[in-house]
C-alpha positions as CSV (number, residue, x, y, z in Angstrom):
1,M,-14.8,3.6,-2.9
2,I,-11.7,1.5,-2.8
3,D,-9.2,0.8,0.0
4,S,-5.9,0.8,-1.8
5,H,-3.9,-0.6,1.1
6,C,-5.3,-3.0,3.6
7,H,-3.4,-6.0,5.3
8,L,-6.3,-8.4,5.3
9,D,-4.3,-11.3,6.6
10,L,-3.3,-9.3,9.6
11,L,-6.8,-8.0,10.1
12,A,-8.0,-11.6,10.1
13,S,-6.0,-12.2,13.3
14,K,-7.9,-9.4,15.1
15,K,-11.4,-9.5,13.6
16,D,-13.9,-11.9,11.9
17,L,-12.8,-11.2,8.4
18,R,-16.1,-12.0,6.7
19,V,-17.9,-9.7,9.1
20,A,-15.3,-7.0,8.5
21,L,-15.6,-7.3,4.7
22,E,-19.4,-7.3,4.9
23,H,-19.2,-4.1,7.0
24,A,-16.9,-2.6,4.4
25,K,-19.3,-3.5,1.6
26,T,-22.2,-2.0,3.5
27,A,-20.1,1.2,4.0
28,G,-19.8,1.5,0.2
29,L,-16.4,-0.2,-0.6
30,T,-16.3,-1.9,-3.9
31,R,-12.7,-3.3,-3.9
32,I,-9.7,-3.8,-1.7
33,M,-5.9,-4.0,-2.4
34,A,-4.1,-6.3,0.0
35,P,-0.3,-5.9,-0.1
36,S,1.8,-8.7,1.4
37,I,4.7,-8.6,3.8
38,N,6.4,-12.1,3.2
39,P,5.8,-15.3,1.3
40,Q,3.4,-16.7,3.8
41,S,1.4,-13.5,3.6
42,W,1.1,-13.5,-0.2
43,Q,0.0,-17.1,-0.2
44,A,-2.6,-16.4,2.5
45,L,-3.9,-13.3,0.7
46,Q,-4.3,-15.1,-2.6
47,A,-6.4,-17.7,-0.7
48,L,-8.5,-15.0,0.9
49,S,-9.1,-13.3,-2.5
50,E,-10.6,-16.6,-3.7
51,H,-12.5,-17.4,-0.6
52,Y,-14.2,-14.0,-0.2
53,S,-14.7,-13.1,-3.9
54,S,-18.5,-13.3,-3.3
55,V,-18.3,-10.5,-0.8
56,L,-15.7,-8.1,-2.3
57,P,-13.1,-8.2,-5.1
58,I,-9.7,-8.5,-3.4
59,D,-6.5,-7.6,-5.3
60,T,-3.2,-8.7,-4.0
61,A,0.5,-7.8,-4.3
62,L,3.7,-9.8,-4.0
63,G,6.3,-8.3,-1.6
64,L,8.8,-8.5,1.2
65,H,8.2,-5.7,3.7
66,P,11.3,-4.1,5.2
67,Y,9.9,-4.5,8.8
68,F,9.9,-8.3,8.4
69,L,13.4,-9.0,7.1
70,T,15.1,-10.0,10.3
71,D,14.2,-13.6,11.2
72,S,14.1,-16.6,9.0
73,N,10.4,-17.1,9.6
74,H,9.6,-13.4,9.0
75,T,7.1,-13.5,11.8
76,S,8.3,-10.5,13.9
77,R,9.1,-6.9,13.1
78,A,12.6,-5.7,12.7
79,S,14.4,-5.4,16.0
80,T,17.9,-6.6,15.3
81,T,20.7,-6.2,12.8
82,D,21.2,-10.0,12.6
83,I,20.0,-10.5,9.1
84,P,19.7,-14.1,7.7
85,E,21.1,-13.3,4.3
86,Q,20.5,-16.8,2.9
87,A,16.8,-16.6,4.0
88,I,16.4,-13.3,2.3
89,H,18.1,-14.6,-0.9
90,E,15.7,-17.6,-0.9
91,N,12.7,-15.4,-0.3
92,L,13.7,-13.1,-3.2
93,E,13.9,-16.2,-5.4
94,Q,10.4,-17.2,-4.2
95,L,9.2,-13.8,-5.1
96,E,10.5,-14.1,-8.6
97,A,9.0,-17.5,-9.0
98,A,5.6,-16.3,-7.7
99,A,5.7,-13.5,-10.2
100,A,6.4,-15.9,-13.0
101,A,3.4,-18.0,-12.1
102,L,1.2,-15.0,-11.5
103,H,-2.0,-15.6,-9.5
104,P,-5.0,-13.9,-11.0
105,S,-5.5,-11.6,-8.0
106,V,-2.0,-10.1,-8.2
107,K,-2.1,-6.6,-9.5
108,A,1.1,-5.2,-8.0
109,V,4.6,-5.8,-6.5
110,G,4.9,-4.9,-2.8
111,E,4.8,-3.8,-0.1
112,T,8.4,-2.9,-0.3
113,G,10.5,0.2,0.4
114,I,13.0,1.7,2.8
115,D,12.4,2.5,6.5
116,G,14.8,4.9,8.2
117,H,13.5,4.0,11.7
118,I,14.4,0.3,11.9
119,S,17.6,-1.5,12.5
120,V,17.7,-3.6,9.3
121,P,20.9,-2.4,7.5
122,L,20.3,0.1,4.8
123,A,22.3,-2.0,2.3
124,V,19.9,-4.9,2.9
125,Q,16.8,-2.8,2.5
126,K,18.2,-1.3,-0.7
127,K,19.0,-4.7,-2.2
128,V,15.5,-6.0,-1.5
129,L,13.9,-2.8,-2.9
130,H,16.0,-3.0,-6.0
131,T,14.9,-6.6,-6.7
132,H,11.2,-5.5,-6.3
133,L,11.7,-2.6,-8.7
134,K,13.3,-4.8,-11.3
135,L,10.6,-7.4,-10.9
136,A,7.9,-4.7,-11.3
137,D,9.5,-3.6,-14.5
138,K,9.8,-7.1,-15.8
139,T,6.1,-8.0,-15.1
140,S,4.8,-4.5,-16.0
141,L,3.1,-4.3,-12.6
142,P,3.0,-1.2,-10.4
143,V,5.0,-1.1,-7.2
144,I,3.6,-0.4,-3.7
145,L,6.1,1.6,-1.6
146,H,6.6,2.0,2.1
147,H,8.5,5.0,3.4
148,R,9.8,6.5,6.6
149,K,12.5,9.1,6.5
150,S,13.4,7.7,3.1
151,H,11.9,9.8,0.3
152,H,15.4,10.7,-1.1
153,L,16.5,7.1,-0.9
154,L,13.4,5.9,-2.8
155,L,14.0,8.4,-5.5
156,E,17.6,7.4,-5.7
157,A,16.6,3.8,-6.1
158,F,14.5,4.6,-9.1
159,K,17.5,6.1,-10.8
160,Y,19.9,3.4,-9.7
161,V,17.9,0.5,-11.2
162,K,16.6,2.7,-14.1
163,Y,13.0,2.0,-13.0
164,Q,10.6,2.6,-15.9
165,G,7.3,1.7,-14.2
166,V,4.9,3.5,-11.9
167,G,3.3,2.7,-8.5
168,V,2.0,4.2,-5.3
169,V,3.7,5.7,-2.3
170,H,1.6,4.2,0.5
171,A,0.6,6.4,3.5
172,F,2.2,9.5,2.0
173,S,3.0,12.1,4.6
174,G,5.7,14.2,2.9
175,S,6.1,17.7,1.8
176,V,4.9,19.3,-1.5
177,E,8.4,19.0,-2.9
178,A,8.5,15.2,-2.0
179,A,5.1,14.8,-3.6
180,K,6.3,16.5,-6.8
181,G,9.3,14.2,-7.0
182,Y,7.0,11.1,-7.1
183,I,4.4,12.6,-9.4
184,E,7.0,13.7,-11.9
185,R,7.7,10.0,-12.3
186,G,4.1,9.1,-12.7
187,F,3.6,7.8,-9.2
188,Y,0.4,8.0,-7.2
189,L,0.1,8.9,-3.5
190,G,-1.9,7.0,-0.9
191,I,-3.8,9.2,1.6
192,G,-5.0,7.6,4.8
193,G,-5.7,8.0,8.5
194,T,-2.9,10.5,9.1
195,I,-5.1,13.4,7.7
196,T,-7.8,12.6,10.3
197,Y,-5.5,14.1,13.0
198,E,-5.4,17.9,13.3
199,R,-1.8,17.7,14.3
200,A,-0.8,16.4,10.9
201,Q,-0.8,20.0,9.5
202,K,2.1,19.4,7.1
203,T,0.4,16.5,5.5
204,R,-2.9,18.4,5.3
205,D,-1.2,21.3,3.6
206,T,0.4,19.0,1.1
207,L,-3.0,17.4,0.5
208,K,-4.5,20.8,-0.4
209,F,-1.8,21.2,-3.1
210,L,-2.5,17.7,-4.4
211,L,-6.3,18.2,-4.5
212,D,-5.8,21.5,-6.4
213,C,-3.1,20.3,-8.8
214,H,-2.9,16.5,-8.9
215,F,-6.2,15.0,-7.8
216,D,-5.7,12.4,-10.6
217,K,-2.8,11.0,-8.6
218,L,-4.5,10.3,-5.3
219,L,-5.6,7.0,-3.8
220,L,-7.4,6.3,-0.5
221,E,-6.3,3.8,2.1
222,T,-6.7,2.6,5.6
223,D,-3.5,0.5,6.2
224,S,-5.8,-1.7,8.2
225,P,-5.4,-3.1,10.9
226,D,-2.8,-0.3,11.7
227,M,-3.0,3.5,11.5
228,P,-6.3,4.0,13.4
229,M,-8.4,6.9,12.5
230,Y,-8.8,9.8,14.9
231,G,-11.3,8.9,17.5
232,R,-10.8,5.2,16.9
233,Q,-7.4,4.8,18.7
234,G,-7.0,1.6,20.6
235,E,-9.1,-0.5,18.2
236,P,-8.1,-2.3,15.0
237,N,-8.5,-0.3,11.9
238,E,-11.0,-1.6,9.3
239,P,-11.7,-0.9,5.6
240,R,-15.1,0.5,6.4
241,Y,-13.4,3.4,8.2
242,L,-12.1,4.6,4.9
243,A,-15.3,6.8,5.1
244,D,-13.5,8.8,7.8
245,V,-10.8,9.8,5.4
246,I,-13.3,10.8,2.8
247,D,-15.3,12.9,5.3
248,V,-12.1,14.8,6.4
249,I,-11.3,15.6,2.7
250,S,-14.8,16.7,2.0
251,N,-15.3,18.7,5.1
252,N,-11.9,20.5,5.0
253,Y,-11.2,21.0,1.3
254,G,-14.6,21.8,-0.2
255,V,-14.7,18.6,-2.4
256,S,-17.9,16.6,-2.4
257,R,-17.8,13.0,-1.1
258,E,-19.0,11.9,-4.5
259,E,-16.1,13.5,-6.3
260,V,-13.6,12.1,-3.9
261,I,-15.0,8.6,-4.3
262,S,-15.4,8.8,-8.1
263,T,-11.9,10.3,-8.8
264,T,-10.0,8.0,-6.5
265,T,-11.8,5.0,-7.8
266,A,-10.9,5.9,-11.3
267,N,-7.3,6.6,-10.3
268,Y,-7.1,3.1,-8.7
269,A,-8.5,1.5,-11.8
270,K,-5.9,3.2,-14.0
271,L,-3.0,2.4,-11.8
272,F,-3.8,-1.2,-11.1
273,N,-5.4,-1.9,-14.5
274,T,-8.8,-3.1,-13.3
275,N,-10.7,-1.3,-16.0
276,S,-11.2,-4.5,-17.9
277,D,-11.8,-6.6,-14.8
278,S,-15.5,-7.6,-14.7
279,S,-15.5,-7.3,-10.9
280,A,-14.1,-3.7,-11.0
């Protein structure tokens, strides 16, 4: 099984990363996608992918997360509208330079997106997202998208920049109609810890539709170290807990664990082009 969204650099600040990766491997994981949040993050993740290659293959992505656009060091989450435009401009230039000198671990552009719950001006978030989409097209890499109260804005962005590529909507928790909007564009949907909570009925209902009609567009994720699974609140999330998501799918929708794992693993390989990778 593959964790398609895990912030390994952030997990490393909370756990012994080698131990966490070994636990993940023991639990059955065969690969991890580690999206980035800022330039320091993507540099760190590329180093981690090299350092821990003997434990698990680690794919990485190049991105500027909307949460971390407010201070020049990009070390804190968005809490102000005071945006250092020059710093953002410089980081977008760094992003394009990093994509031009593509590290072997890089399989995607992201994490990027639009968040309707933070104070970063929408115009700034759109500008950053548009740059990521254009870069994804230019490099023929899929994009990893963050959303909160922004499905309509993401779909508008695809049209605005005439985006031709594909990608994954991370931690998807929308309606059937929202799901259809992405799938019609060839996008995949990331399913994670939200479905382990019984109160997430809307997402569970959408998941039933997706399993019935679009199983070939689903990926699994933990969003580690965030988004704890039900029953594990108060502790850092880890890739090994991806098994909790698989158990919920299997127990609630009549799909065997083996089918969930094999289908989502194949979906990942197709989206991120790891079929020809000897470590896939």
